[in-house]
C-alpha positions in Angstrom: -9.9 12.0 8.9 -6.0 12.6 9.6 -5.8 8.9 8.9 -7.7 9.0 5.8 -5.6 11.7 4.6 -2.3 10.0 5.4 -3.3 7.0 3.4 -4.2 9.1 0.4 -0.7 10.5 0.5 1.0 7.1 1.2 0.6 5.6 -2.2 1.9 8.5 -4.2 4.7 9.0 -1.8 6.0 5.4 -2.2 5.4 5.8 -6.0 7.6 8.9 -6.2 10.3 7.2 -4.0 10.3 4.0 -6.2 10.8 6.3 -9.2 13.7 8.2 -7.7 15.3 4.9 -6.6 14.9 3.4 -10.0 16.4 6.6 -11.8 19.5 6.4 -9.7 19.7 2.5 -10.4 19.7 3.2 -14.0 22.0 6.1 -14.3 24.4 3.9 -12.0 24.2 1.0 -14.2 24.0 2.5 -17.6 26.4 5.4 -17.1 29.5 3.1 -18.0 27.9 2.0 -21.3 27.2 3.7 -24.8 24.5 3.1 -27.4 26.7 0.8 -29.4 26.6 -1.7 -26.4 23.0 -1.7 -26.5 22.8 -2.2 -30.3 25.1 -5.1 -30.1 23.1 -6.6 -27.2 20.2 -6.7 -29.4 22.0 -8.5 -32.2 22.6 -11.3 -29.9 19.0 -12.3 -29.4 18.5 -15.5 -31.6 15.6 -16.4 -33.8 14.6 -19.2 -31.4 14.5 -16.9 -28.4 12.1 -14.4 -30.4 9.9 -17.6 -31.4 9.6 -18.4 -27.9 8.7 -15.0 -26.7 6.0 -14.7 -29.4 4.5 -18.0 -28.5 4.4 -17.2 -24.7 2.8 -13.8 -25.7 0.1 -15.7 -27.7 -0.5 -18.0 -25.0 -0.8 -15.2 -22.2 -3.2 -13.3 -24.2 -5.1 -16.4 -25.2 -5.5 -17.1 -21.5 -6.4 -13.5 -20.4 -8.9 -13.1 -23.0 -11.2 -15.9 -21.5 -11.5 -14.0 -18.3 -14.7 -12.2 -19.1 -16.3 -15.5 -20.3 -16.0 -16.8 -16.7 -17.4 -13.3 -15.3 -20.5 -13.4 -17.8 -21.2 -17.0 -16.8 -21.0 -16.1 -13.1 -23.2 -13.2 -13.6 -25.9 -15.4 -15.6 -25.8 -12.9 -18.5 -25.3 -14.1 -22.0 -23.3 -12.5 -24.8 -21.9 -14.3 -28.0 -18.3 -15.6 -26.7 -16.5 -14.1 -29.9 -17.6 -10.6 -28.8 -16.6 -11.3 -25.2 -13.1 -12.5 -26.1 -12.5 -9.7 -28.6 -13.4 -7.0 -26.0 -11.4 -8.7 -23.3 -8.3 -8.8 -25.6 -8.6 -5.1 -26.5 -9.1 -4.4 -22.8 -6.0 -5.9 -21.6 -3.9 -5.2 -24.7 -4.4 -1.6 -24.0 -4.7 -1.3 -20.3 -1.5 -3.6 -19.8 0.5 -0.9 -21.9 -1.1 2.3 -20.6 -1.8 1.4 -16.9 -4.8 2.8 -15.2 -6.5 -0.5 -15.7 -9.8 0.5 -13.8 -10.4 3.7 -15.8 -9.2 2.4 -19.2 -10.3 -1.1 -19.0 -13.6 -0.1 -17.7 -14.0 2.5 -20.4 -13.3 0.0 -23.3 -15.5 -2.6 -21.7 -18.4 0.0 -21.6 -17.7 1.1 -25.0 -18.1 -2.5 -26.6 -20.4 -4.2 -24.3 -23.0 -1.3 -24.0 -23.3 -1.4 -28.0 -24.2 -5.1 -27.6 -27.0 -4.5 -25.0 -25.0 -5.3 -21.7 -26.4 -3.4 -18.7 -24.3 -0.9 -17.0 -24.4 -2.7 -13.7 -23.1 -5.8 -15.3 -20.3 -4.2 -16.9 -19.3 -2.6 -13.7 -19.3 -5.8 -12.1 -17.3 -7.5 -14.7 -14.8 -4.6 -14.7 -14.5 -5.0 -10.7 -14.1 -8.6 -10.8 -11.2 -8.4 -13.3 -9.4 -5.9 -11.1 -9.8 -7.8 -7.9 -8.9 -11.0 -9.6 -5.6 -9.4 -10.9 -4.7 -8.7 -7.3 -5.6 -12.0 -6.2 -3.7 -13.8 -8.9 -0.6 -11.6 -7.9 -1.1 -12.4 -4.3 -1.3 -16.0 -5.0 1.7 -16.3 -7.0 3.7 -14.1 -4.6 2.6 -16.0 -1.8 3.7 -19.4 -3.3 6.9 -18.1 -4.8 8.1 -16.4 -1.6 7.3 -19.3 0.6 8.7 -22.0 -1.7 11.7 -20.4 -3.4 12.4 -16.7 -1.9 15.1 -14.8 -3.7 18.0 -13.2 -1.9 18.0 -9.5 -2.3 21.3 -7.6 -2.9 21.9 -4.3 -0.8 20.6 -1.9 -0.1 17.4 -4.1 -0.3 19.0 -6.9 1.9 15.7 -8.2 3.2 15.9 -11.6 5.3 14.3 -14.5 3.4 12.5 -15.3 6.5 10.7 -11.9 6.2 9.8 -12.7 2.5 8.4 -16.1 3.7 6.3 -14.3 6.4 5.1 -12.1 3.5 4.2 -15.0 1.3 2.2 -16.7 4.1 0.2 -13.4 4.6 -0.6 -13.0 0.9 -1.8 -16.7 0.7 -3.8 -16.2 4.1 -5.4 -13.1 2.4 -6.5 -15.1 -0.6 -7.5 -18.0 1.4 -9.8 -15.9 3.4 -11.4 -14.3 0.3 -12.0 -18.0 -1.0 -13.4 -18.6 2.3 -15.9 -15.7 2.3 -17.0 -17.0 -1.2 -17.7 -20.5 0.3 -19.8 -19.3 3.2 -21.5 -16.8 0.8 -20.5 -14.0 3.0 -21.7 -10.4 2.3 -19.9 -7.0 3.0 -21.3 -3.6 3.2 -19.1 -0.9 1.9 -20.1 2.6 1.8 -23.9 1.7 1.7 -23.4 -1.1 -1.1 -23.7 -4.9 -0.6 -20.9 -6.6 -2.0 -21.3 -10.5 -2.7 -18.4 -12.8 -2.8 -18.4 -15.1 -5.9 -18.4 -18.9 -5.4 -15.0 -20.5 -4.7 -14.9 -22.3 -8.2 -15.4 -19.1 -10.1 -12.7 -17.4 -7.8 -10.3 -20.2 -8.3 -11.0 -20.2 -12.2 -10.3 -16.4 -12.3 -7.0 -16.6 -10.1 -5.8 -19.3 -12.4 -6.3 -17.3 -15.3 -4.4 -14.3 -13.9 -1.7 -16.5 -12.6 -1.1 -18.1 -15.8 -1.0 -14.8 -17.5 1.9 -13.8 -15.1 3.5 -17.2 -15.6 3.6 -16.6 -19.5 4.6 -13.0 -19.2 7.6 -14.1 -17.1 8.5 -16.7 -19.6 8.6 -14.1 -22.4 11.2 -12.1 -20.7 13.1 -15.4 -19.5 13.4 -16.8 -23.0 15.2 -13.6 -23.8 17.4 -12.9 -21.1 21.1 -14.3 -21.7 22.1 -17.3 -19.8 23.6 -17.0 -16.4 25.0 -19.4 -13.6 22.4 -21.3 -11.6 19.5 -20.0 -14.0 16.1 -21.5 -13.2 12.6 -20.4 -14.2 11.5 -20.3 -10.5 14.3 -18.1 -9.3 13.9 -16.0 -12.2 10.2 -16.0 -11.7 10.8 -14.5 -8.0 12.7 -11.6 -9.4 10.2 -10.8 -12.1 7.3 -10.7 -9.4 9.4 -8.4 -7.3 10.0 -6.0 -10.3 6.6 -6.1 -11.4 5.0 -5.4 -7.8 7.6 -2.4 -7.7 6.4 -1.1 -11.0 2.8 -1.4 -9.9 3.4 0.3 -6.8 5.0 3.2 -8.6 1.7 4.0 -10.4 3.6 5.1 -13.5 1.9 4.0 -16.8 3.3 0.5 -17.6 5.8 0.8 -14.9 8.4 2.2 -17.5 11.8 2.7 -15.9 10.8 1.0 -12.6 10.5 -2.3 -13.8 13.6 -2.1 -15.9 15.6 -0.7 -13.0 14.6 -3.6 -10.6 15.2 -6.3 -13.1 18.8 -4.9 -13.7 19.4 -4.6 -10.0 18.1 -8.0 -9.2 19.6 -10.1 -11.8 23.2 -11.4 -11.3 26.1 -9.1 -12.0 27.4 -11.7 -14.2 25.0 -10.5 -16.9 26.4 -7.8 -19.2 24.0 -4.9 -18.3 23.3 -3.9 -21.8 22.3 -7.4 -22.7 19.7 -7.2 -19.9 18.5 -4.0 -21.0 18.4 -5.2 -24.8 16.3 -8.0 -23.7 13.9 -5.9 -21.7 13.4 -3.5 -24.7 12.4 -6.7 -26.9 10.1 -7.9 -24.1 8.5 -4.4 -23.9 8.0 -4.7 -27.7 6.7 -8.1 -27.7 4.6 -8.1 -24.5 3.1 -4.7 -24.8 3.6 -2.7 -27.9 2.7 -5.5 -30.5 -0.9 -6.3 -28.7 -1.4 -2.8 -28.3 -0.8 -2.1 -32.0 -3.2 -5.0 -32.9 -5.7 -3.8 -30.4 -5.7 -0.4 -31.9 -5.9 -1.8 -35.4 -9.0 -4.1 -34.4 -10.8 -0.9 -32.7 -10.2 1.1 -35.9 -11.6 -1.8 -38.1 -14.5 -2.1 -35.9 -15.5 1.5 -35.7 -15.0 1.8 -39.6 -17.2 -1.3 -40.1 -19.9 0.1 -38.0 -20.0 3.4 -39.6 -20.4 1.8 -42.9 -23.2 -0.3 -41.7 -25.0 2.7 -40.1 -24.9 4.6 -43.5 -26.4 2.0 -45.5 
């Protein structure tokens, strides 16, 4: 009982500490600058950079919108592919921005899929598969990145590279174990419910989809960040993964503030801080706010069209 109570408090405590640390970093880094520096940094972002960012955003959401297609196929349930892609895009466009993926993503899926006759148990399984595969994709990419190209962390987070490599190996072992259970058709009993692991081919496809989404998301910001010495996408991707992991652990909607703080903290000091912040603001707008606006518009059009048909 005490152990369960301790674990229940652990996650919020870690999130609160990350938030405090992030606010401290932001205050320390931005106290020396003013609003004019930030406005000037926005003007330095060129048209080619913006075009690349929009292109990677399109590719990322195109990839992630195909996730539920695989889930429906795995569960042997048919639904028109256009409806699946529409629902999946709206789900991730909203939940990526607001956070609370399980609650909000599940609610959006239920709203649309139930209208089209999908049973509640199928919707629940698709939602669970999406959330689980999200973490498997993160573990896979973190494992590969930390083993192949671990990033050196500045103080006070001066963690040895060997520790990051061990963490990467552990992450890959977890993913490998999950795939092994699927290959062996293992079943787990959790709180009286039997959990069946999907086939390895299904899991690999889903992991690949979420991994590509992470790769394209990092590419959006990479195309916006000013050039710096020894700049490579692989080293930047390590920084991006660490920053995103911290923002997820903070449990703050969208990781606002935490992600920005860690990116500023981990990127080289040679980059003018307002230039980093300006790139992050544009990244937020393109990666999150623009798809969110499109999703909300699509929801409004869908509901309006449905009501008009109901009155006829």
